[in-house]
N, C-alpha and C positions, 0 to 999 in steps of 0.2 A: 215619206216624201211623195210629192205629187207631180206626175209627168204632165208637162205642158208642151205646146207646139215648139217653143224655142229653148226648152231646157227643163230642168228639174227644180221645182219649187220646194223650199224648206217649209214643211207644215208641222214640224215638231211642236207639240203643245205642252208636253209635260215639264220640260226644262228649257231654260232660256239660253244657257251657255253650256259648253262642253264640261262634263264632270271629270276633270283630270285629277286622279288621285296622286298622292305623293309617291306611292310605289310605282305607278305607271310612269310618272315623270322621271324618277330615278332610272328606270330601265331605258326609257327613250333617250335620256341624256347619254347613257353608255353606248347606245346604238347609232348616234348621229354626231357628226362633227363637220367642220368646214362648210357651214351653211351660208348661203347667199341668196337674197331675194331680189328679183328685178320686177318692179311693180309699176304697171301702167293703169291709171285711173282717169275716167272721163265723167265729169259731172253733167247730168242731164236732169235738170229740175230737182226732184226729190229722190232720184235714183242715181247711183254711181255704178257705171259699168267698169269692170276691171279685168285685167289679165295679169297673172302672176307666173313667173318662172322661178322655180326653186331648184337650186343646185346644192347637193350635199353628198358627203361620204357616209355610207351606211354599213353597219356591221351586222345587220340582221336581214332576213328575207321578207320581213313584214313590219310595217309601221302604221301608225295612225296620225292623221293630219287634222287639226282642229279648224272648224269653220261653221259659224252660225249665221251666215248671211242669208239673203233672200232667195238666191237662185244660183245654180251651176248650169252653164250652157255646154261646157265641154271639159273633158279631162284627158290629158295625154301623159302617160308614164313611160319614160324611156322609149319614146317614139311609138308606143302602142296606144292607139286612141280608143277610149272607152265608148261603148254604146250608152244610150240613155238608160237602158235596163241595168247596165253595170253601175251607173251612178246611183240609181235607186237602191240597188242591192247593197252597195258599199257605203252609203252616206246615212249613218244612223246616229242619233243623239249628238248631232253637231260634230261628228268625227267621220272622216273618210278613211276606210280601211284599204291599205295599198300594199300590193306585193312588190317588193323591191329586189334589187340585186346587191350582193355584197361588193362594195366598191363605190364608184361614182354614179350618182343618180340625177335624173333631171325630170321634174314634174312641171307640166304647164296646165293651168286651169283658167278658163274664162268664167266669169261670175258676175253677179250684181248684188248690191247691198242697198239697204235703206238707211237713212239717218236714225240714230238711236232715239228711242222713246224714253230712255232713262237718263241719269246724269253721268253715265259712263258709255264709252265707245266713241263713235264719231257723232258729235252733237251739233245740231243746227239750231240756232235761235235767232230771234229778231229783237233788236233794240232800237226804238224810235224809227221804225220802218227800214232799218239797215240790217243786212243779213251777215251773220258770222257763223263760222264752223270751226270747232276746236276738237281735238282728240284727247281723250282721257282713257288710256288702256290699262291702267293699274287697277287691280292686280292682274287680271287675265282676260282683258276684253279686246286684245288686238285681233283675235280670230273673228270678231264681229265686223272687221274691216277687210280682211283678206285671209285666205287659207294659210295656215302657218303652224309651226311648232310652238305653241303659246305657253312657254314656261321660262323663268328667268335664266336658267343655266344652259340654254341653247342659244348662245349669243350668235349674232349674224351680221353680215354687212348687207345694207339695204340701199338699192338704187331706185329712186322714185321719178316717174314721169307723170305729170298731171295736166289735164286739160280742164279749164274752168272758165267762167265768164270773164271777158277781158277787162272789165272794170274792177275785178277783184284782185287783191294781193294774196299770194300764197307763201306760207312759211313752213319750213320743215327743219330737221336737225342740221342740214347742211345748206350752204348757199346754192342758188341756182347757177348752173354753168351757162344756161341759155334760156331766154324768154322770147318766144316768137309768136306772132299771130298766126293761127292755123285756120281761122274762118272769120266771117264778118263779126261774129259775136264772141269768139273764144280765143284764149291764148294757151300756148303749150309751155309748161315749165319743166325744164330738165334739171334735176338736182344732182349734185355730186354724190358719190357713194359714201355712206357712213362708215366709220370704223366699226369694229365688232361691238354691238350693243344688245342688251336684252330687249325683247319685243315690247314690254310694257313701257319702255322708254322711247319708242318710236313716236314721232310727232308729225301730225298733218293738220294744218290750219289754213283757212282761206276765208275770204269775205271782203267786206267793204271797210277794211281797217285803215286807220290813219297811221302814218309812219314818221318817226323821228329818228334820224341817224346820228350816231355818236361813234367816236373812235377813242378808246381808252388810252391812258398814258402808256400802257404796255404794248400798244399797237393792236390790241384785240378789237375787232369790230363788234359794236353793240347797237342793234336797232331796238327802239321801243315801239310796240304796236298797241294801239288803243282803239276802243270803240269811238265812233265819231263824236258822241255827246260828251266824252271824257277827254277829248283832244287837248283843249286849253288847260285843263287840270293837269294832264300828263306833261304838257309842255312846261308848265310852271314848276313841276316837280323834277324835271329831267336833269337839271344841273345837280340837284341834291342826290338823285339816284346815281348819276355818273360818279360823283365823289365817293359814294358808298361802295360802288363796284370797284373803282380804282384802288381804294384802300383795302377792300376785301381781297382782290387779286394779289396785291402786294403781301398781305398777311398769309394767305393760304399757300402761295407759291414758295414763300420763304419757309413757312412752317413745315410743309411736306417735302420740300426740296424736289418737287416735280413740276415742270411747266404745265400750264393749263392744257389739258389733253385734247381739246376739241377745236374746231375751226372758227367758231364764232360764239357769241353769247347774246342772243336776243331775249327780250322780255316782252311777254304778251299779256296785257292787262285786260282781263275778260271776266265774264260771268260764268262761274263754275263751282263745283262741289267743295273743293278744298280751298285753303288759303294760297297754296302754291304747289307746283308739280315740277320736278327737276329734269324735264326732258333735256338731254344734251343739246345745246345750241338753240333751244326754243322753250324757254322756261315760262310756264303759266303762273301768273300772279292775279289774285282776286282784284277786280277793279275798285273794290271798296278800300283798298290799302292806300290809294293815292288821294291827296287832298290839295285844295288850293292853299291851305295854311295848316301847318302841323303844330299841335301842342307837343310837349315832351313825351307824353305817353304814346301818341300816334306815331311820332318819329321813332321812338324806341321799338315799337312793334314792327314798323316798316323795315328798319335796318335789320332786326333779328330775322325777319322772314327772308329778306334778300340774302343775308349771310348764310342762313340755313340752307337755302336752295343752292347757293354757290358751293358750299362745302360738299354737297352731293356729287359735284362733277368729279371729285376724286374718290370720296368715300360713299359709294353707291352706284356710280356710273362707270368709272375706270375699273373699280373692283366692286362686284355686285354679289349679293347674296345668292346662294344656290336655290333656296326654297323659302317660302313665306314664314316659316318658323323663326328665321333669322332677320325678319323685318325689324325687330326691336333694335338690333345693333346698328342698322342703317340710320334709323330715326333718332335713337337715343344719342348716338354720336353727333349727328347734325345739330340737335338741340343743344347739347353740351358745348360743342365747339363754337356755335354761333354766339353764345354768351361770352365765351373767352375772346372771340374775335371782336365783338362790339366793345368790350372793355378796352381793347387795344386801339381799334381804329378811331374811336371817339376822341382819343388823345392826340391824334395826328393834326398837323397844322391846318390842313384844308377843312377840318371840321370843328375847329376851336370855337367858332361863333355860334354853334348849335347846342341846345340844351336837351340832354337825354335823361331818362330815369336812371337811378342807381341800378346797375345790373343785378346786384345781390338781392335787393328788395324786390325787383321785378321778378326774379326767378323764384323767390319764396312764394309769391302769389301763384306763379305758374305751376309749381310743384304740387300745390294743394289738391288739384284735381286727381292726381295720381294717388295721393294718400286717401282721398275720399272713396275711391273705388277699391283700394287695397284693404280697407278695414272690413270689407265684406268677406265672410268666411268662404263664400262661393266664387270669389274673384279668381282669375286665372294667373298662373305664373307669368313672368316676363317672357320666358321661352315657352311659347305655346305649342301645342300639338295641332298642327294644321294638316288635316288628313286629305283635303282636296283644295283645289285652287279657289273655289268659290268661298271657302271659309276665310280666305285671306283678307277679305274686306272687313271682317269683324276684328281683325288684329289692329286696325287703325283706331286705337283708343288711348285713354289716359294712362293705362298700365304701360303700354308700349312707349309712348312719348314722355310722359311726365315722370312716372316712376322709373322708367328705363334710364332716362338722363340723370335722375337723382342718384341712383345706385352706381351708375358709371362715374359720376362726379366723385362719389365717396371712394370708389376704387382708385381713381387718379390721385386722390389725396393720400392714399396709402402708398402708392407706387412712387409718386412724385411726378409733376407735370412734364418736366423735361425728359425724364426716363420713359414715361408713357408715350410721348410724341416720337421718341427714337424707335420704339416698338412699332408704332403706327407707320412710320416711314418704311420700315422693313416689310411690314404687311402689304402696303400699297405697291412697293417695288416688286415683291415676290409674286403677287397675284394680279398685276395690272392686265387689263383686257380679258380677265378671267373671272370666275366665280369663286367665292370663298364662304366659309362658315364661321360661326362663333368659335368652334374648336380651333380653327386655323389661327385666329387672333390670340386665343387663350393659350395655345401651345407656345406661341412666341413670348407671351407674358411669363409663362412658367420657365421658359428657357433663359430669359434675360433679367428677370426680377426675382429675387429671393425674399423680398419683403413680405409677400402675402402668399398664403397657400391658396392658389387660384382654384384648385378643385373644390376645396371647402367653400370658398367664397361663392363659386358658381352654384353649388348645391343650395346654399343658404339664401342667396339673393335672386338668382336667375331661375332656378328650377322649382322653387317653392314660393307659393303666394304668401302674403301676409306682411305685417309690419310689427316691430317691437315697440313697447312702451318702456321708457326709462324713467324711473322715479327714485326719490330719495326716501329711504326708511331709516329710522333711528334704532340702534341696538347698543346698549351700554354706553350711552352718551356719545356714540360715534355715528356719523352720517355715512350711510352705505348706499351706493348706486345699485339698483336692482332692475334687471330687465325681465319682462314677460312678453308674451305674444298675444296681441289682440285678435289676430286671425292666423291660421296656421299654427305650428307648434315649434318653430325653430328658435333656438337661442343663437344669436349671430354675433359676429365680431364687429365692433363699432369703434372708430377713432373719435373720441369725445373731447371737445374743448369745453371747459367749464369756467365761468366767471364767478368769482366769489366777491360779493360786496360786503365789506367789513365795517368796523366802527369808523365814524367820521367819513363814511362813503369812500373809503380806500378800496382799490380794486386789486384782486390777485387772480392770475390765470393759472389753470391747471389743465394738463393733458393726460387722458387715461385711455389706454387701449382695452376696451371691454371684450374679453374672449369667453367669459363664462357668465353665469347668472348674476353673481354679486361681486362688487368691487368696493374696496374701502375708498372713501372720498377724503374725509377730514374729521376732526373733532366737531361735534355739533355746535359748541360754543364759539367756533372760529369764524362764523359768518352771520350777517344779518339776512342775506339772501343769496341763494345759489342759482345761477342761470345756466341750465344745461344746454349743451350743443349751441352755444351762443354765436358760433361762426357758421352754423348750418352745414357742417362738413359730413355729419352722419345722417343716414336715412333712417329716421325713427320718430316717434312721438315723445317729446320731452315734457315733463310735468314739473310742478313746483310743490315742495312740501308746504305745510300750513304756515310755517314761520316765514318762508320766502314770499309766499303769496300775500300774506298780511303786510309785510314790509313794502312790497311793490305797490299794492293798492293804495297805500298811504303816502308813498313818496315818489311815485312815477314821474310827476311833472317836475319836481325839484331836482331829481337826479341828473347829473351831467353825464349823458350817454351819447354815443354816436347814433345816427339815424338807423344804422344797421342793427345795433344792439336793441334799440327801442322796438323795432318791428319784430325782432326775434322774441322779445319778452311778450309782446302782444300776441304773437303767433302761438307761443306756448300756452298762454291762458285761453286762447281761442280753441286750441286742440282739446284742452280740458273741458271746454264748454260744448263744442260741436261734436266731438268724437267720443270722449269718455263720459260726458254727462256729470262730471264731478264739480262743476261750477255752473250755477244756474244761468240760463240765457238772459233773464231779466237783469241779473247782477252784472253780466258782461256788458250788456248794452248801456247800462247806467255808468259803469266804469269808463267805457270808451267815450261816451258823450261828455262826461265830466272832464276828461283829459283833452278834449278839443278846445283849445284856447287860441287867442289871436296870435300867439307867438309860435304856434305849431308849424313844423316844417311841412311843406306841401306834399312831399312823398310819404311822410308818416301819416298825414291826414288821408291821403288816397288809400293807403293800406288799411287804415281804420274803417273807412267807408266801405271798402270791398268786403271786409270781414263782417261788418254790420249787415250789409246787403245779403250775404250768404245766409245768415241766420234769419233775417227778416223774411226772405222769400220762402223759407221753410215753415213759417208760422201759418196758422189758419186765418181765414179772412177776418174773423172777429178780433184776433190778436193784432193783425195788421192795422185794422181800423183804430185800435186803441193806441198803438205805439207809433204808427207812421207819422201822425201829426207832430209828435214830440221830436222825432228825428228831423223832420222837415224844418221846424222852427229853429232848432239848434243850428242847422247848416245855413239857413237863411240869415240868421244873426251873425254868423261868422263872416259872411261876405261883407257886411257893414263894418266889421271890426278890422278886417284885413283884405283889401281888394285884390291882393296877389293870389288869394285862394279861390277867386271867383271861377276861373276856368275849370278847376278840378271839381268844385261843388256843382257847377252847372251840368257837368257830365253825369253826375250821380243823383242829384236831388230829386229828379222826376220819379224815381222808384218809390218815394215815400209820400207822394201826393194822393191824399184820400178824402179831401173835402173840397167844397166849392172854392173857398178862398185860395187854397194852395194850388189847385189846378189853374185858377185864373192868374196867379202869380207866374206860373210857368209860361202861360200864353203871353203875358206882358214882357217877360224876358225875351222870348223868341221874336216878338214883333218889334221890340226896340232895336234889335240887331239887324244889320243888312244880311241878306241871304247867305253871302259868302262867309260871314263871320259867326253864323249860328252854330251852336253845338248840335251836331247830328244826333248824338246820344240823347240830348234833352228833347230834340224834336221827336225822336222815336218814342220816348216816354210820354210826351204830350199826346201823340197819336194813340198810344195804348189807352190813355185816359179817355180819349174821344170815342174809341171803338168799344173798349171793354167796361168802362165805368160810366157809361152814358147816363145811367139813372142817378149818379151822384153829382152831375153837372148842374150848374146854375142855368136854368132854362132861358133866362134873360140874355145870357151870353152865348147860348148855343149857336145862334145864327152867325155871330162873329167867328166862332170857332170853325163852323162849316165853311164859311167864305174863305178863311185862311187856308184850310185844307184843300179847297178847290183849286187854289193857285199852285199847289204842289203835286196834285194827282198825276199829272203827265210824267213827272220825274220818278214816281214811286209806284210802279205797277204792282209790286208785291204787297204794299200796304193797302192798295185798293182791294186786292183779293181778301186780305185779312178783314178789312172793314165790312165787306159784303158778307163774309162768313160769320163775323161776330153778330150781325144783325139777323141771322137766320131764325126763323120760327122753329118750333119743335117739329112740325111737318117737314120743313126744308132740311133739317138735320137728318131726319129719317130717310128722306129722298137721297141725300148725299151718300149715306151708308149703303143704300140700295145700289147706287151707281158704282160704288166700290166693289160690291159683291158681284155685279154684272161686268166688272172690269171695263167700264166705260168712262170712269172718272179720269180727267186729264192728269197724267203723272206730274208734269212740271208745276202744277198748282197745288199738289197734295200737301206739301209742307206748310204753305201759307194758309190753306183751307183749315187745317187742324189747329194752327196757331190762332185762327179766328174763332172756331167753334169750341175749342177746349179752353174755355174762359171761366175760371173759378168765381169771377165776380158777377157772372150772368145770373139773372133771376130764374132761369130754367136749367141751371147747371145740374141739379139732381136728376132731371129727366135725361140730360145728355149722358150722365153716367149709366143710366138704365139701358139706353140705346147702345152705348159702347160695350158694356158687359155682355149684352145679349148677342152681339155680332162678332166679337173679337175672335172667337175660335173659328168661325166660318171664314173670316178674312184671312187668318193665318193659313188656312187650308187651301184657299183658292188664289191668293195673290203671289207674285214672284217676290223674291227676297228683298229687293230694293223697296218695293211698296210696303211690304210687311214692316220693315225697319222704320219707315216714316209713321205708319199707323201706331207702332209701339212707342217710338221715341217722342213723337209730337202729340199723339192722341191719348196716351195713357193718363188717367186722372191725376191731377195735382192736388186735389182735395177729396174729402169723402171718408167713408168708413175704411180704415186701414185693414181690418180683418178680411173684408170682402176683397180688397186689392191683393192681399197676400194669397188668399184662396185661389183667385183667378190666375195669378202668376204661377202658383204651384201646379195647377191643372194644365196650364199651357206648357210648362216644362215637361210634364209627363207625355203630352201628346206631340210636342214639337221639340225634341232634344237638339235639333240643329240650331235652334234659336237661344240656347242656354246662355251664351255670353250676354246677349242683350237683356234677356229676362232676369238674369242675376243682377244686372245694373239697376233695372227698374225695382227689383225687390229691395236692394240696398237703399235706393232712394226713398221708398215707402217707409222702411224701417227707420231711416234717419229722420224723416219728417215727423213720424210718430214720436220718437224720442224727444225731439226739440220742442214740439208742441206741448208734450206732457211736462217738460222741465222748464217751461217758460217762467212760471212764478216761483 
């Protein structure tokens, strides 16, 4: 720490945040209770001056307080004022070591902070010359805003007073009791005291927001805040959002039998890292979620997100996890219940005129990302070992959300929905305003449900990684269900629904509880095709035997099946292609394209295109150049045969544009539509062509393309960054890597810079790979974790020699074990690409 005239400056260089271990957090949680913060903040340009008063009961004579701000001016502990030398002595590695008394304690600290340079903490950004500030303290970044006990199981009441420019609006968890002018240029906002909340849920937002005020049917106040350039869009969406929230409140309050536990429910549509963040009373939602006009897919995604965040007010905020290893339960439950909520609320009278996607089909697409990660033998279990708070960020992945919700859904099928909700009600009532663990919920399941051995289920699905493959084998003219493990080694219990298609296409349903390796299904002669897990109730990979596959490939179009069963069949064949490699990629693509006819249902078509796109994006450039035009022509033809499919196809077709004619067709589609009616996904794909495939464009049309793009630049600053980066010369790419090594590259541009330069269609891509490989170890050694994750996730090669990629990743795992979660994902991505490219023909 560095002593200055007016205080002690934080000059810690080795780490960016306090390294709070799980053991330290457990001990501190036992030492502290009855915590309350009184926080005064004053915004002075890019500095915030603060004063914090912390009252708490302590059962130890020594504690540590977390703070990684810019400066501490003074510290007073129980009326004992510290000297500057004492601050220097006791402020190490972003923690203040404090001698306390057993009993009631009071700590007062004057401090200053700067706005965050990353996507977490107190974030200041500019949009079209307007200033906005939001807070994102999850998982443990509240101590970048003020000194605190920054862990989820020391819940506290927080009273906030804020002084900021008078033209700004301020939003926090509670309503302001008083807003008054305190100078010619500033207002003082005094907010009501929060109930007991975890500090990652504290919310502080201010800036030049536009405000739309609503009162829900339940009498709950709801304000919508939006950036100025999104105000009209938000206003146009506000009635729809209000209907969603009113039906959502009705659903959850009735379901949980607990009234909404907070004072208000504001939604802040902003630019930030996640899609949503569930701060009580001040929920953040990505600005990209609101549109002037919603298609069924966009509407479904918006409602699922809004219902997801709303569910957290009870499951996550009223009752909160003790530590980050239980994050999965928070998020898995919110994902699961938001789909259940949407299935219910879309049937309500107020929403009868709106078209949503089928929730079962939508979830099947969502779940796939969890399966993709889980097939990696190095993937982590759902219940992770989070040894320190900084590792918590790596838990926000597809295992936690996608797989977690899938296995939770399977558990609910075993227990029964009504029985499960009764247990959840008891859980919420027992632990309200407190913290709980997975054990606490599972103990209640064990107590009130005898249907499932919850200890076994937890070992198999929560504490072990991996997924089972269920296949049909023939023994003595009998069809036997056999399960094996594609990763991990567990034989698990699965509740399996099977559809048998018999002679004359008669259908028979069977239910089997698989508890061991093999189970009898039926006589082999008794079916033409067997569709395993056709209701998607089990978390597993289901395959087809040769007989079933042959029948489906020949009769798929003619069979009279529901949309849900059609997509389950498609998904089973996709898993055989993408994961198991038992069905060639080329054959799958040909089968799907052949099945796309003018009578196809829009949701089935969307599912098909999504699966085709997953495979297509894993092909190498030569394979894409060969097959992309075939897919494009098929989709373009479908529009002329069935105009109702146009919207879905426009959203997806741009991924397959690889020649001058097709790229120009995209341009013509975009320019024929008014700006408000253009497909934003198609626009993004056209810009990808303009930036990344410039050498493939018709040079006669290039000027028209550039002119069209020039009218959009001011609304798309991120695309401008990508365009500039995509045009880098080899020398400029090397210069950018030098700036990363010198830590002078602007953090907020890193993601889009790498999206620009990591361009597999570039004529100098091989040279980019050489630069990346030669610098990656040094970058991992010198950058903070947030920057490293961008360099890895966005910069790691998408094409090239797979052996080199795997060698580099193995070396990184040896040198940087703290990055293993991310490195394992990249390793699986490389292995999967290699398998798909090799099995293409």
